[in-house]
Every structure is written in structure tokens, then in C-alpha cells.
C-alpha positions in Angstrom: -79.1 38.9 -50.9 -80.7 36.7 -53.4 -80.2 33.1 -53.9 -81.5 33.1 -57.5 -83.8 30.1 -58.2 -81.8 28.7 -61.0 -83.4 25.2 -60.2 -86.4 26.4 -62.1 -84.2 27.1 -65.2 -82.5 23.9 -64.8 -85.9 22.0 -64.7 -86.9 23.9 -67.9 -83.8 22.9 -69.7 -84.3 19.2 -68.7 -87.9 19.4 -69.9 -87.0 20.7 -73.2 -85.2 17.6 -73.9 -82.8 19.0 -76.4 -79.4 19.3 -74.9 -77.8 22.1 -77.1 -76.0 25.4 -76.8 -78.9 27.1 -78.2 -81.3 25.3 -75.6 -78.9 26.3 -72.8 -78.9 29.7 -74.0 -82.6 30.2 -74.3 -83.6 28.3 -71.1 -80.7 29.4 -68.8 -78.3 32.3 -70.2 -81.4 34.6 -71.4 -82.8 34.8 -68.2 -79.7 35.2 -66.2 -78.6 37.9 -68.5 -81.6 40.0 -67.5 -79.9 40.5 -64.0 -77.2 42.5 -65.8 -77.5 46.0 -67.2 -74.2 45.6 -69.3 -73.6 42.1 -70.2 -73.7 41.2 -73.8 -75.6 37.8 -73.8 -73.5 35.8 -76.3 -70.3 37.0 -74.3 -71.8 36.0 -71.1 -72.7 32.7 -72.2 -69.2 32.1 -73.4 -67.5 33.6 -70.3 -69.6 31.2 -68.0 -68.8 28.1 -70.3 -65.0 29.1 -70.0 -65.0 29.3 -66.4 -66.8 26.0 -65.6 -70.5 26.1 -66.4 -71.8 22.6 -67.7 -71.5 21.9 -71.6 -75.1 21.0 -72.5 -73.9 18.4 -74.9 -71.8 16.5 -72.3 -74.1 16.8 -69.3 -76.4 14.0 -68.3 -79.9 13.9 -67.0 -78.8 12.5 -63.8 -76.1 15.1 -63.1 -78.9 17.8 -63.2 -81.6 15.8 -61.4 -79.2 14.9 -58.6 -78.3 18.7 -58.2 -81.9 19.5 -58.2 -82.6 17.1 -55.5 -80.0 18.4 -53.3 -80.1 21.0 -50.5 -77.2 23.0 -52.0 -79.5 26.1 -52.3 -80.3 26.3 -48.6 -76.9 25.4 -47.5 -75.4 28.3 -49.7 -78.0 30.6 -48.2 -77.0 29.6 -44.6 -73.3 30.1 -45.5 -73.7 33.4 -47.1 -75.7 34.8 -44.3 -72.8 34.0 -41.8 -70.1 35.4 -44.3 -72.1 38.7 -44.8 -72.4 39.1 -40.8 -68.8 38.1 -40.3 -67.4 40.5 -42.9 -70.2 43.2 -42.8 -70.5 42.8 -46.5 -72.9 43.8 -49.1 -75.7 41.7 -50.6 -75.0 39.7 -53.7 -77.2 37.6 -56.2 -76.0 34.1 -56.3 -76.3 31.7 -59.3 -75.9 28.1 -58.7 -75.3 25.8 -61.7 -73.9 22.4 -62.7 -70.2 22.1 -63.2 -68.7 20.9 -66.5 -67.5 17.5 -65.3 -66.1 16.7 -68.8 -63.5 19.3 -68.2 -60.2 17.4 -67.2 -58.6 20.5 -65.7 -61.6 21.5 -63.6 -61.7 18.0 -62.2 -57.7 17.5 -61.9 -56.9 20.9 -60.6 -60.1 22.1 -58.8 -61.8 18.9 -57.7 -64.9 19.7 -60.1 -65.9 23.0 -58.7 -65.5 26.6 -59.8 -66.7 30.0 -59.3 -66.9 33.4 -61.0 -67.8 37.0 -59.9 -69.3 39.4 -62.3 -70.6 42.8 -61.3 -70.5 41.6 -57.6 -72.6 38.7 -58.7 -71.6 35.4 -57.8 -71.7 32.2 -60.0 -71.0 28.7 -58.3 -70.4 25.8 -60.8 -70.7 22.5 -58.8 -72.2 19.1 -58.4 -74.4 17.1 -56.3 -71.4 15.3 -54.9 -69.4 18.3 -54.1 -68.7 18.2 -50.3 -70.3 20.9 -47.9 -66.6 22.0 -47.3 -65.8 22.6 -50.9 -69.1 24.4 -51.3 -68.3 26.7 -48.4 -64.8 27.6 -49.7 -65.8 28.3 -53.2 -68.7 30.7 -51.7 -66.1 32.4 -49.3 -63.5 32.7 -52.1 -66.1 34.3 -54.5 -67.8 36.4 -51.9 -64.6 37.8 -50.6 -64.3 39.3 -54.3 -67.6 41.0 -54.0 -66.7 42.6 -50.5 -63.5 43.8 -51.3 -64.5 45.2 -54.8 -67.3 46.9 -53.2 -65.2 48.5 -50.4 -61.9 49.5 -52.6 -62.6 49.1 -56.2 -66.0 50.7 -57.0 -65.3 50.3 -60.8 -63.8 46.9 -61.5 -62.7 47.9 -65.0 -60.2 50.1 -63.4 -58.4 47.2 -61.7 -54.5 46.8 -62.5 -52.7 43.3 -62.3 -51.5 44.3 -58.8 -55.1 44.6 -57.7 -56.1 41.3 -59.2 -53.1 39.1 -57.7 -54.1 40.6 -54.4 -57.7 40.0 -54.7 -57.0 36.4 -55.5 -54.4 36.1 -52.9 -56.6 37.4 -50.1 -59.5 35.0 -51.3 -57.0 32.0 -51.3 -55.8 32.7 -47.8 -59.2 33.0 -46.5 -60.1 29.5 -47.7 -56.9 28.1 -46.4 -57.7 29.7 -43.0 -61.3 28.9 -42.7 -61.3 25.5 -44.4 -57.6 24.1 -44.0 -57.0 24.1 -47.9 -56.9 26.4 -51.0 -58.6 26.1 -54.0 -55.5 26.1 -56.1 -53.7 23.0 -57.4 -50.6 21.7 -55.8 -47.5 23.7 -57.3 -44.7 21.8 -55.4 -43.5 20.5 -58.8 -43.2 23.9 -60.5 -39.8 24.3 -61.9 -39.6 28.2 -61.7 -39.2 29.6 -58.3 -42.0 32.1 -57.2 -39.3 34.9 -56.9 -38.6 34.5 -60.6 -42.2 34.2 -61.5 -42.3 37.7 -59.5 -39.5 39.5 -61.2 -40.2 38.0 -64.8 -44.0 38.4 -65.1 -45.6 40.2 -62.1 -43.3 43.2 -61.1 -42.9 44.6 -64.6 -46.6 44.5 -65.2 -48.1 45.6 -61.9 -50.1 48.6 -63.4 -51.2 46.5 -66.4 -55.0 47.0 -67.0 -57.4 44.1 -66.4 -58.7 44.6 -70.0 -55.2 44.1 -71.4 -54.6 40.6 -72.9 -51.4 39.9 -71.1 -53.3 40.6 -67.7 -55.4 37.3 -68.5 -52.4 35.3 -69.6 -50.3 36.3 -66.4 -53.3 35.1 -64.4 -54.1 31.8 -66.0 -51.0 31.1 -68.2 -50.2 30.4 -71.7 -47.4 28.7 -73.8 -45.0 30.9 -72.1 -46.2 31.8 -68.9 -46.6 29.0 -66.2 -50.5 28.2 -65.5 -52.1 30.2 -62.7 -49.0 32.4 -62.1 -50.9 35.3 -61.0 -52.7 33.3 -58.5 -49.7 31.6 -57.0 -47.6 34.8 -56.7 -50.4 36.6 -55.2 -51.3 34.0 -52.6 -47.7 33.9 -51.4 -47.6 37.6 -51.2 -50.7 38.0 -49.2 -49.9 34.9 -47.0 -46.6 36.3 -45.9 -48.1 39.8 -45.1 -50.9 38.1 -43.2 -48.6 35.9 -41.2 -46.3 38.7 -40.6 -49.0 41.0 -39.2 -50.9 38.4 -37.2 -54.3 40.1 -38.1 -57.7 38.8 -38.6 -59.3 37.7 -42.0 -61.8 40.6 -41.9 -58.9 43.1 -41.5 -57.1 41.4 -44.4 -60.0 41.7 -46.6 -60.1 45.4 -46.3 -56.4 46.2 -46.6 -55.8 48.3 -49.6 -53.5 46.8 -52.6 -50.4 48.9 -52.1 -50.2 48.4 -48.3 -49.9 44.5 -49.0 -47.4 45.0 -51.6 -45.2 47.4 -49.5 -42.6 44.9 -48.2 -42.4 42.1 -50.8 -40.3 39.3 -49.6 -40.4 36.4 -52.0 
């Protein structure tokens, strides 16, 4: 496992003194893209921004300086080694970068932290003020994806909607069990019931490819589909299975998708 020293990239970005998308691309994205064999650099930049990477024209010197002065890199290193041993998981490159604190949804729904797993590499978008519990939770969430994908889905391009909702459901159950809370927002005020969301959006599309546009909308929502529908339904499916079978988290992590979907009760 390698905690990539993104502090060097952030320091170069600061020293450049010009906070633009071009500078961010040259100082941060370009060096990161070298860790990937099949990622188009502009597409990678857009993807990271859409998942919580700081916007260069909205970040402050202080936000980056505070992160650079923090102990987050060593803390994540320690946490990762514990998880790797606990789950008998693979190595993974980890990139730590400032979160976009101007993103109201990120702040309101996810307490200003976000993560992303690309080709079994982990991105954590955080802030110096992010609590240790939240740091540990977002790492566990994302690394659970790495473990599961490496064990069951060698080719992530072959994932179907059923695999994605279970993948996210397992990650959410893990964070709830280990840290006492999920990384999902509170859905108590959702008008549509989970059983209706399952019947309307999930069940008819279980074999939908991860590359299909509708897959993205089912997971994240749009003008017709409630926000994070795939995440919510996946979490409740996995939680019911986990509660019913009284297993441990490591065993849950390695369960095939179809086993977890065998007896749906929503």
C-alpha cells in the first residue's frame, strides 16, 4: 500500500499562486494521472471534481495550509494497515486531497467529506477539521470497495446495477457497524417507501450495466428518481441480510451479490 505524498503536489499548487483549473490540472491532476494506465487526464479531472475534489477558484490558502499541517497522512496509513489485516485485503494507492467546501450538498449531506474508488485506487476528499471518526469511516467505506472488487469483480466494467447497490450497501453497513453511523444523509423524510423504490427503479434494472446512463441516475438521482435511491435500497437490503444471518463484517464483505439478493424483504 502506498499513501501517495499528495502534500508535495498541494505545496506546488500553493507556490504557483494562481488558483485556476489549469493550474490544478498541471500541478495535481497530471502527476496523479500517471498512476493510471487507462484514465484520460481531462476525464479524470472532471470525475474528481464531480466527487468532491476542491474547486481551485473557491479554495483558500488557509484550507490547504491547515490540511498540510495536519497528521492525516499518518492517521490514514495506520487505519489502512489495520483494515488490510482485518479483511486480508490487497494493497491500494491512496490519494488525500482537500474537499470542496463550497459544495453545499457535500456539506449538508456528507459533512464535508467524500471518497472515490477508481481502478482499486482510493481518493479521499477531506478537510483539516474532519474528525478522526469520519476519516476512518470514509477510508473503510472506500477500501471495502477495493477488497470486494478485487475478490469478486476483477473487471469493474462488467458490474451490473445489482452489484453496485450491494457494493455500496456493504460499505454503508460496515461504516455503521464500525463507527456508529453511515455516510448517507438522513432519509427519514423521504416520501416514497423503500419497497416502492425497489419495485419501480431497482428490480426492473438489476442487470443494467454500470456504463448505462440510467445506472448513474438510479444510484444518484435526477429530476425523476429520488436522490441516492441505489445507495439507500442497497444499504437496507444488505443490512437486513446481515442482521438475519448474524455474521461478521469480513464474511459479509466476501458474500456474492446473488446470495445477498436471494431473499429480498423490503
